[in-house]
Phi, psi and omega in degrees: 000314178297323177298322179298312182296324179292322180298314182295320178297316181296318182297318181290323176301315180297320181295318178302311181299318179297317178298318181295319180296315176301317180294320180298319180295314181295335183259005182292111180256011182268341182291136179251125178260118179255123180236145171266141181241126181268127178222142177267002185256171170265149179294346182275344180281156179300322180294318177297323179296324174300316181292321178300317182292324176297315179300314182290322179296318178298316180300316180289317184295329181262011183053040180080010182278341173237113177249120181249127178253114180282141172244111192271169170055039180050041188283340180277318181207156176294157184306322184291346181252003190292324181295308180302320180296320175297313180296328183269002174079018176300324172216161186263338181224142178204156166255123184247139177259109182304330184296339176282355186224073179309132174089344183280334188230068185299320183287320180299340179301347181300337183293340181269001176294127186293138176054035180258319176251149181264330182195178185294325180296316180297317179298309181299321178297320176296313181297321180293322177296317179296316179299313184294339178271006178073025182250032176226066188296345180295347181255012183292331187278353188228173172268114178288118186248000179154136171266144185225080180297150173265166171296161187289147173271147179233160184255131182235158186224154188271324187230347192229130179278099182279126181240351181205173179299327180296320180292330185278338183307126177083350180289143177273116182241131183296130179251125179278345182201165178304317181295318176299321178300322180293322177299314180300317182294324182296338177270001178093001179267174182251117180282139178236114183262182174079007179262106181285166184303321181299334184257001189295310181302316179296320181296321176289319184292326182268359176083012178297325171230152179267350182181184184204169170243120186205170180272152176301325183292328185271319187305318182286340177294339178256010181055037179288349172297347174283339184237332177271128182246339184227135175224126175288120185280068179209141179295124183265303174201176179238188175216178177200138165262168173228143174260126189223157179228139177301135186295321177298317180296318178298315180291344180280348184274142175290164184298323180293326175290321177301320180298317179296313184298321177306316179293322180290324177297317178297315180299318181292326178296314178296323180296319177296317181297320179297317183291317180299317183294317178295317183292328176295317178297311182295322177300314176302314181297319177298320176296312183296317180300328181265021171094005182279135180264118169266133185214146179275161168240157189296154177298328176294323181285322177302317180299326180287322180289323176297318178296322182292331182257011181301331181295335179291326176295317180295320179298318181297315178297318180297317179302319180290317181299324181292337178268005181082018182254151180280083185307305183295323179296323177295318177297314180297323180295319177300314180295322178298317182295331180269003182085023177074162180216000000 
């Protein structure tokens, strides 16, 4: 009997010790987590400033327990390798541009559907709804830390004020990707690919292309107001970056730090959307100030453009279906999040 009591006493003592050790570990506030942040931007850019504010805010909110060191201007890896670098733990946190990784983000390609989204807030709302319904499996391998929709892209021209599909027919429009090229072709224009950002101004100036599709926030940074003279004042499509965190790094954090990080991720997402919207407004003002004419086209004509590009929606749905994803359901979820369209 005494041996039994002794065994029970020893066992209980071991349980208490284990609990005490576990509690001590979970409440350890002395450990500092150091993470690298991959950015394609400069800290002087508006986008880089958003990232700097995030880094500083995390350090303050965690009382220095999480230190994030940003590496600017894609200095750790080329843009095309940024997703692989995050997965492989070259860095723990990154802003990724899905367009740099063809085929990796099939659901996120929804942002390029023509005349589908009205602004960055609307885009983010739709992406968040799709993700929350578990219909974005491309992000299952990482900690999703924020959607960062861009301001809307518009179509601009160097010499001709295009008011209808007939005016657009045969015009050479710079295409930033294969999917954008298909959209341009569906409108009767000729997509021209292979023009990198550094060559864009010269290509427009020399007539290699007659126009482009770009955001108001981007065009003035390249002084495109010197070559683009007309812009259709209607949202053509949007874009999106994603802020992501390596899953192993995320799982290494204690729950109290995770809770803080979730709030910081959300704050950074809102900061980004506000920045993009403001930069879009300032960009448009800069273009107009430098002599660019923004003009509307009729709702009836917009309906014609939307009808002409309707096939792109069907292609998107088919691409998702071919991957075993519920294409139409994803589109319907996006529409529902935006209040239908």
